[in-house]
C-alpha positions in Angstrom: -1.3 -1.9 -9.1 -2.8 -5.1 -8.0 -3.4 -6.6 -4.6 -3.9 -10.0 -3.4 -6.3 -8.6 -0.9 -8.4 -6.1 -2.7 -12.0 -7.2 -1.9 -13.9 -4.0 -1.2 -15.9 -4.3 1.9 -19.5 -3.1 1.2 -22.3 -2.0 3.4 -26.0 -2.1 2.4 -25.6 1.6 1.7 -22.7 1.3 -0.6 -24.3 -1.7 -2.4 -27.1 0.6 -3.5 -24.9 3.3 -5.0 -25.0 3.7 -8.8 -22.5 1.7 -10.7 -19.5 3.4 -11.9 -19.2 4.0 -15.7 -16.6 1.3 -16.1 -18.7 -1.2 -14.2 -21.7 -0.5 -16.4 -19.6 -0.8 -19.5 -18.0 -4.1 -18.4 -21.4 -5.5 -17.5 -22.9 -4.5 -20.9 -20.0 -6.1 -22.7 -20.4 -9.3 -20.6 -24.1 -9.6 -21.3 -23.6 -8.9 -25.0 -21.0 -11.7 -25.3 -22.4 -14.1 -22.6 -18.9 -15.8 -22.4 -17.8 -18.8 -20.5 -14.6 -17.0 -19.4 -14.3 -13.3 -18.8 -11.1 -11.6 -17.4 -11.4 -8.1 -15.8 -8.2 -6.2 -15.0 -8.9 -3.2 -12.9 -6.8 -1.1 -10.6 -7.2 -1.5 -6.8 -10.1 0.4 -5.4 -11.9 0.5 -8.7 -14.7 -1.7 -7.5 -14.0 -5.2 -8.9 -16.0 -6.8 -6.0 -19.0 -4.7 -6.7 -18.8 -5.5 -10.4 -18.5 -9.3 -9.8 -21.4 -9.5 -7.3 -23.6 -7.3 -9.5 -23.0 -9.7 -12.3 -23.6 -12.7 -10.0 -26.9 -11.2 -8.8 -28.1 -10.7 -12.4 -27.1 -14.3 -13.5 -28.8 -15.7 -10.4 -32.0 -13.7 -10.9 -32.2 -14.9 -14.5 -31.4 -18.4 -13.4 -28.5 -18.6 -15.8 -26.6 -19.9 -12.9 -27.8 -21.5 -9.6 -24.6 -21.3 -7.5 -21.7 -18.9 -7.0 -18.3 -19.9 -5.8 -15.7 -17.3 -4.9 -12.0 -18.3 -4.7 -9.7 -15.7 -3.0 -6.2 -15.7 -1.7 -6.7 -15.7 2.1 -9.1 -16.6 4.9 -9.4 -12.9 5.8 -10.8 -12.2 2.4 -13.4 -14.9 2.7 -15.2 -12.9 5.4 -14.9 -9.7 3.3 -16.5 -11.4 0.3 -19.3 -13.0 2.3 -20.1 -9.6 3.9 -20.1 -7.9 0.6 -22.3 -10.6 -1.0 -24.7 -10.4 2.0 -25.1 -6.7 1.5 -26.2 -7.4 -2.1 -28.7 -10.2 -1.1 -26.4 -13.1 -2.0 -25.8 -15.7 0.8 -22.3 -17.1 0.5 -20.9 -19.4 3.2 -17.3 -18.3 4.2 -16.8 -21.2 6.6 -17.3 -24.2 4.3 -14.2 -26.4 4.7 -12.9 -29.4 2.7 -14.1 -31.7 5.5 -17.7 -30.8 4.7 -19.0 -32.4 1.5 -22.1 -30.6 0.0 -22.8 -26.9 0.0 -24.9 -26.1 3.0 -28.7 -25.6 2.5 -29.9 -22.0 2.6 -26.9 -20.6 0.8 -26.3 -19.7 -2.8 -22.7 -20.8 -2.7 -19.5 -20.4 -0.7 -16.2 -18.6 -0.5 -13.0 -20.6 -0.4 -9.2 -20.1 -0.9 -6.8 -21.2 -3.6 -5.0 -23.3 -0.9 -8.2 -25.1 0.0 -8.9 -25.8 -3.7 -5.4 -27.2 -4.1 -6.1 -29.5 -1.1 -9.1 -31.2 -2.6 -9.7 -30.1 -6.2 -12.1 -32.9 -7.0 -14.4 -31.9 -4.1 -14.6 -28.4 -5.5 -15.2 -29.8 -9.0 -18.1 -31.8 -7.7 -19.6 -28.7 -6.0 -19.1 -26.6 -9.1 -20.8 -29.1 -11.4 -23.6 -30.2 -9.2 -25.4 -27.0 -10.2 -24.8 -24.4 -13.0 -22.1 -22.4 -11.2 -20.4 -19.0 -11.7 -16.9 -19.3 -10.3 -15.3 -15.9 -9.4 -11.5 -16.2 -9.2 -10.5 -13.2 -7.2 -6.9 -12.0 -7.9 -6.6 -14.9 -10.4 -2.8 -14.3 -10.7 -2.6 -16.4 -7.5 -3.5 -19.4 -9.6 0.0 -18.9 -11.0 1.7 -19.3 -7.7 3.4 -22.6 -8.5 2.1 -25.4 -10.7 0.1 -27.1 -7.9 -2.3 -24.1 -7.5 -2.8 -23.6 -11.2 -3.3 -27.3 -11.9 -5.8 -27.6 -9.0 -7.8 -24.6 -10.2 -8.0 -26.1 -13.7 -9.0 -29.5 -12.3 -11.6 -28.0 -9.9 -13.3 -25.5 -12.2 -12.5 -26.6 -15.7 -16.1 -27.8 -16.2 -17.9 -25.0 -14.4 -20.6 -23.2 -16.4 -19.1 -19.7 -16.1 -15.8 -18.3 -14.8 -15.1 -14.7 -14.0 -11.5 -13.8 -13.4 -10.5 -10.7 -11.5 -7.0 -9.1 -11.1 -5.3 -5.9 -10.6 -1.8 -7.2 -11.4 -2.0 -9.0 -14.7 1.7 -10.1 -14.8 3.9 -12.6 -13.1 7.6 -12.6 -12.2 8.4 -16.0 -13.6 8.6 -16.8 -17.3 7.3 -20.4 -17.2 4.0 -20.0 -15.3 0.6 -19.5 -16.9 -2.6 -18.4 -15.2 -5.5 -20.8 -15.8 -8.5 -19.6 -17.7 -6.5 -16.6 -19.1 -6.2 -16.1 -22.9 -2.7 -15.6 -24.2 -1.4 -14.3 -27.5 2.0 -14.0 -29.0 3.4 -10.6 -28.9 6.7 -8.8 -28.9 8.1 -7.4 -25.6 10.9 -5.4 -24.2 12.5 -6.4 -20.9 13.6 -4.1 -18.1 17.2 -4.3 -19.4 16.2 -3.4 -23.0 16.1 -6.9 -24.2 13.6 -7.6 -27.0 11.9 -10.8 -27.9 8.6 -12.6 -28.5 6.5 -13.9 -25.6 3.0 -14.6 -24.5 0.8 -11.7 -23.4 -2.5 -12.1 -21.5 -5.5 -10.4 -23.0 -8.1 -9.1 -20.6 -11.7 -8.9 -21.8 -12.1 -5.6 -20.0 -9.4 -3.3 -18.6 -9.7 -0.3 -16.3 -6.2 1.0 -15.5 -4.7 3.4 -13.0 -4.7 6.3 -15.4 -8.4 6.0 -16.2 -9.2 5.5 -12.5 -7.1 8.6 -11.6 -9.0 10.7 -14.2 -12.3 9.5 -12.8 -11.2 10.3 -9.2 -11.6 6.6 -8.3 -8.0 6.4 -7.0 -5.7 8.9 -5.3 -2.7 10.4 -7.0 0.4 8.9 -5.6 3.7 10.7 -4.9 6.9 8.7 -4.3 9.3 10.3 -1.9 12.7 8.7 -2.2 15.2 8.8 0.7 18.9 8.2 0.3 21.7 8.1 2.9 25.1 6.7 3.6 25.2 3.1 4.9 28.2 1.6 6.6 28.6 -2.2 7.2 31.3 -4.8 8.0 31.5 -7.6 5.4 32.5 -11.2 5.9 36.2 -10.3 5.4 36.0 -7.9 8.3 36.3 -4.8 6.1 34.1 -1.7 6.8 32.3 -0.6 3.6 30.4 2.7 3.1 28.1 3.5 0.2 25.2 5.8 -0.7 21.8 4.2 -1.4 21.4 6.3 -4.5 24.9 5.9 -5.8 26.1 2.5 -4.6 27.8 1.5 -7.9 27.4 -2.2 -8.4 24.3 -4.2 -7.7 25.9 -6.1 -4.9 27.0 -3.0 -3.1 23.6 -1.4 -3.6 21.9 -4.5 -2.0 24.2 -4.3 1.0 23.6 -0.6 1.4 19.9 -1.2 1.2 20.0 -3.9 3.8 22.0 -1.7 6.2 19.6 1.2 5.8 16.7 -1.1 6.8 18.5 -2.2 10.0 16.5 -1.0 13.0 19.7 0.1 14.8 20.5 2.8 12.3 19.1 6.2 11.7 17.5 5.7 8.3 14.4 3.9 9.7 13.6 6.4 12.5 14.1 9.3 10.2 11.7 8.0 7.5 9.2 7.0 10.2 9.4 10.6 11.5 8.8 12.0 8.0 5.9 9.5 7.6 4.3 10.5 10.9 4.7 14.2 9.9 2.9 13.5 6.6 0.1 11.8 8.5 -0.2 14.8 10.8 -0.6 17.2 7.9 -3.1 15.0 6.2 -5.2 14.9 9.3 -4.9 18.7 9.7 -5.9 19.4 6.1 -9.1 17.6 5.5 -8.4 13.9 6.1 -8.9 13.5 9.9 -8.5 9.7 10.0 -5.4 9.4 7.8 -3.2 6.5 8.6 0.0 4.9 7.4 1.4 1.5 6.8 5.0 0.3 7.4 6.0 -2.7 5.3 8.7 -4.8 7.0 10.7 -7.7 5.5 10.2 -10.1 8.4 8.6 -10.4 11.8 11.7 -9.5 13.8 12.2 -6.3 11.9 8.5 -5.5 12.2 8.6 -5.8 16.0 11.7 -3.5 16.1 10.0 -1.0 13.8 7.0 -1.0 16.0 9.2 0.0 19.0 10.7 2.8 16.9 7.3 4.1 15.9 6.3 4.3 19.6 9.5 6.2 20.5 9.2 8.6 17.5 5.5 9.3 17.7 4.5 8.6 21.3 1.9 6.2 20.0 2.0 2.4 19.8 1.3 1.1 16.3 -0.9 -1.8 15.3 1.5 -4.8 14.7 0.0 -7.2 12.1 1.9 -10.4 11.6 0.8 -13.3 9.3 1.1 -16.0 12.0 -0.9 -14.1 14.6 -4.3 -15.7 15.1 -5.7 -12.3 15.8 -4.3 -10.8 12.6 -7.7 -10.5 10.9 -9.2 -8.8 14.0 -6.3 -6.4 14.1 -6.8 -5.5 10.4 -10.5 -4.8 11.0 -9.7 -2.8 14.2 -7.1 -0.7 12.3 -9.4 -0.2 9.3 -12.2 1.2 11.4 -10.2 2.8 14.3 -8.1 5.9 14.7 -4.6 4.4 15.1 -2.1 6.3 13.0 0.3 3.6 11.9 0.3 -0.2 11.3 3.4 -2.3 10.9 2.9 -5.3 8.6 4.9 -8.0 6.9 3.2 -10.0 4.3 -0.2 -9.1 5.7 -0.1 -5.8 3.7 -0.8 -7.8 0.5 -2.8 -10.5 2.2 -5.9 -8.8 3.5 -5.1 -5.2 4.5 -8.0 -3.2 3.1 -7.8 0.2 4.8 -9.3 3.0 2.7 -8.0 5.6 5.3 -4.4 4.5 4.8 -2.8 7.1 2.6 0.9 6.8 3.5 3.2 3.8 3.0 6.8 3.4 4.2 8.6 0.8 2.1 11.0 -0.8 4.7 11.3 -4.2 3.1 13.8 -5.8 0.7 11.0 -7.2 -1.5 11.0 -5.7 -4.9 9.1 -7.8 -7.4 6.7 -5.9 -9.7 3.8 -7.9 -8.3 4.5 -7.2 -4.7 5.2 -3.6 -5.3 1.9 -3.1 -7.1 0.1 -5.0 -4.4 1.6 -2.9 -1.6 1.2 0.5 -3.3 -2.4 -0.5 -4.1 -3.1 -0.4 -0.4 -2.9 3.4 -0.2 -4.4 4.6 -3.5 -8.1 4.1 -2.8 -10.0 7.4 -3.1 -12.9 8.2 -0.8 -13.4 11.8 -1.8 -11.8 14.8 -3.4 -8.4 16.2 -2.4 -6.9 13.0 -1.0 -3.4 12.0 -2.1 -1.2 9.1 -1.3 2.5 9.2 -0.4 5.0 6.3 -0.6 8.3 6.7 1.3 10.9 4.4 -0.2 14.7 3.9 -0.3 16.3 5.6 -3.3 17.6 2.4 -4.9 17.3 1.5 -8.6 15.0 -1.5 -8.4 12.3 0.4 -6.5 12.7 3.7 -8.4 12.3 1.7 -11.6 9.0 0.2 -10.4 7.8 3.6 -9.2 8.6 5.2 -12.5 6.5 2.6 -14.4 3.6 3.0 -12.0 1.3 4.7 -14.6 2.1 2.3 -17.4 -0.5 -0.2 -18.5 1.1 -3.6 -17.9 -0.2 -6.9 -19.2 0.8 -10.3 -18.0 3.9 -10.8 -20.2 5.5 -14.2 -20.4 8.7 -14.1 -22.4 10.3 -17.4 -23.4 12.3 -19.1 -20.5 15.8 -17.8 -20.1 18.8 -20.1 -20.2 20.7 -17.9 -17.8 19.5 -16.3 -14.5 20.9 -12.9 -15.3 18.7 -10.1 -14.1 16.2 -12.4 -12.6 18.0 -11.9 -9.3 16.5 -8.4 -9.2 13.1 -9.9 -8.7 14.0 -11.8 -5.5 14.4 -10.6 -1.9 17.8 -9.5 -0.7 20.1 -12.4 0.0 20.1 -13.7 3.6 22.6 -12.4 6.1 25.9 -14.3 5.9 26.7 -16.8 8.6 29.8 -19.0 9.1 29.7 -22.8 9.6 29.0 -22.4 13.3 26.0 -20.2 12.6 27.7 -16.9 13.7 26.8 -13.9 11.7 29.6 -12.6 9.4 28.0 -9.6 7.9 27.1 -6.7 10.3 25.3 -3.5 9.8 27.0 -0.6 11.5 25.0 2.6 10.8 22.9 4.4 8.2 21.7 8.0 8.0 18.8 9.3 5.9 18.4 12.2 3.6 15.6 13.3 1.3 16.6 12.5 -2.3 13.7 13.5 -4.6 10.1 13.2 -5.4 9.3 11.0 -8.3 6.4 12.2 -10.4 5.5 10.9 -13.9 9.0 9.3 -14.2 10.8 12.6 -13.4 12.8 13.2 -10.3 12.4 16.6 -8.5 15.1 17.3 -5.8 13.7 20.5 -4.5 16.8 22.4 -5.4 17.2 25.0 -8.1 13.7 24.4 -9.4 13.1 28.0 -10.2 10.4 30.4 -8.9 7.6 28.8 -6.8 4.3 29.9 -5.6 4.3 31.2 -2.0 2.3 28.7 0.1 1.4 29.9 3.6 -1.6 27.8 4.7 -1.1 24.8 6.9 -3.1 22.7 4.4 -0.5 23.4 1.7 2.8 23.3 3.6 3.5 19.6 3.3 2.7 18.0 0.0 -0.4 20.3 -0.1 -3.7 19.6 -1.8 -3.3 17.8 -5.2 -3.3 20.3 -8.0 -2.2 23.3 -5.9 1.5 22.4 -5.9 3.8 21.3 -8.7 6.0 18.3 -8.3 9.0 20.7 -7.9 7.2 22.6 -5.2 6.3 19.4 -3.4 10.0 18.3 -3.5 11.0 21.7 -2.0 8.6 21.3 0.8 9.8 17.8 1.5 13.4 18.8 1.5 12.7 21.7 3.9 10.8 19.3 6.2 13.6 16.8 6.0 16.1 19.3 7.4 13.8 20.1 10.3 13.4 16.4 11.1 17.2 15.8 10.9 17.8 18.5 13.5 15.1 17.1 15.8 16.4 13.6 15.6 20.0 14.7 16.1 19.0 16.6 19.3 17.2 13.5 20.6 19.6 10.8 19.6 20.6 9.1 22.9 24.2 8.2 23.7 23.5 4.4 23.7 22.8 4.5 20.0 19.7 2.4 20.2 16.8 4.7 21.2 15.5 7.5 19.0 12.9 10.0 20.2 11.7 13.1 18.5 11.4 15.9 21.1 10.0 19.4 21.0 11.7 22.3 19.4 13.2 23.7 22.6 14.7 20.8 24.6 16.1 23.3 27.2 12.7 24.5 28.2 10.3 22.9 30.6 8.3 21.6 27.6 11.1 19.3 26.6 10.1 16.7 29.1 6.5 16.7 28.2 5.2 13.7 26.2 4.2 13.7 22.6 0.7 12.7 23.7 0.2 16.2 25.2 1.4 17.9 22.0 -0.7 15.6 19.8 -3.8 16.4 21.8 -3.1 20.1 21.5 -2.8 19.7 17.7 -6.1 17.8 17.6 -7.8 20.5 19.6 -6.4 23.3 17.4 -7.7 21.5 14.3 -11.1 21.2 15.9 -11.1 24.9 16.8 -10.0 25.9 13.3 -12.9 24.0 11.9 -15.3 25.8 14.2 -13.8 29.2 13.4 -14.0 28.4 9.6 -17.6 27.4 9.9 -18.5 30.5 12.0 -16.7 33.0 9.7 -17.5 31.3 6.4 -13.8 31.2 5.6 -11.8 28.3 4.2 -9.8 26.4 6.9 -6.6 27.3 5.0 -7.3 31.0 5.6 -7.9 30.5 9.3 -4.6 28.5 9.5 -2.8 31.4 7.8 -4.3 34.0 10.2 -3.4 31.9 13.1 0.2 31.6 12.2 0.4 35.3 11.6 -1.1 36.0 15.1 1.1 33.4 16.8 4.3 33.1 14.8 6.3 29.9 14.9 6.9 26.6 13.1 4.0 24.5 11.7 1.9 22.8 14.3 3.5 19.4 13.6 6.8 20.7 14.9 5.8 23.6 17.2 6.5 23.6 20.9 3.8 23.0 23.5 3.9 26.7 24.4 3.3 27.8 20.8 0.5 25.3 20.5 -1.2 26.5 23.7 -0.9 30.1 22.5 -2.5 29.2 19.2 -5.3 27.4 21.0 -6.0 30.4 23.2 -6.0 32.7 20.1 -8.5 30.5 18.4 -10.8 30.6 21.5 -10.8 34.4 21.3 -12.0 34.1 17.6 -15.1 32.2 18.6 
């Protein structure tokens, strides 16, 4: 559940909020022990930044330290940390480079990155020892990204007075890497393939896991919606192969089916984007008006193509956030504070995307390491209030389903002894590159892929939505699509997703153009005049209906769900997300008469 980019952006208002129970307990434990090294493992959104800066403020006020140095993964996070520190009365310089020697006057320290530390470790060592310094290593698992970063961190901060390590993902994917300043103990382990052995396990000084955070309403409950489908591709031998994502047989065939499904030219991607957009619409209509979604792509080419599909499917251009874009940080900030529905990202989703309003994630990448999965899912689980849930749409392939099923497990950083054979380690790497011949021509070719809802994964159990027995009748708009957490069982949620999936498939089939490249979701009745009207008009009508429902609910002292139910009884038809412009207009007029 960790993230390389988890620093919670604070305002002066949030900095004065009472500390959460876990933060108070961790601070009490730290002050009782007064350790040189302290490792805190806490799930994304739990408030690790607030904890760290509160501790730093106390140590500075008691003059137990005179300087604070924060090390984080990216430049974007340097600004977040500096802003958060400033809100708590600590002045940290986020622009101090390796070209500048001493720490600037008027500051109490600075924020740097692991890459900068690796560039000049002795410079940072001099800064950290010139005064008694607290070094905060944000997402310390990044110090295990290759020997150079780990060695540089040890060289730079090995003699610092205090070190506070923070992480939300206390595990690595390689067996021969240790994280500096982390305590390890021998322990038995069981690998993903059932193999048992003895390895090294990290021991956090304080742990606050996803289960505890969920019970405290610190994070949102997350639902994994798996989508299968049949993929067809031509291999290097010129043979056409077809396989289902969820029943591909061998690992090699599964990877090729997965790769084909992610191809922008197929139908899997637009279908899942449509389902994702539908989910965002329902979240916005049921108490989360600024809900947004993130699409995670494997590379920049796919990201650009996915962005085009988003525009065709939804009628709205997404925010495209690429790691090599000099405006990436500004785009992240704009998306975080704006009203855009969807952002398409590559690595940036785990390198600085901190968007509390993001509650939906579409996994359209071949990455499948436990670390990256935890980082990405961590982007959409930050709770801001009651009745918010997160949804992750993902391919129904074994590696991802296995990671999703283990989401609620408490995972320490386990380092088994190095293997002599590669074996299952291949499962932790990205999909193999597309095959090319000696002249650079592509030999492998994706042909087509469709999409079908497979199941909802909840607490390790798959619910298909079929034959699940009696269910509660759910009429209100708020509860039609994934509902409010606690009102629907996992089986009911699966039934609603399956029903919605059938509707989406019909709409996509109606709008699939003959050229096989463009996909557009149209209104329910393409033969009527409304068929040519844009999604922008329909979207504006939905927003207006939602505003009117809020006004009627306030005036009549009725829940919004009741008003939605009355509205659909008065003006029958499909849910607002899939209703025609005529139906939407009729509902708007009906609401006006109720005021």
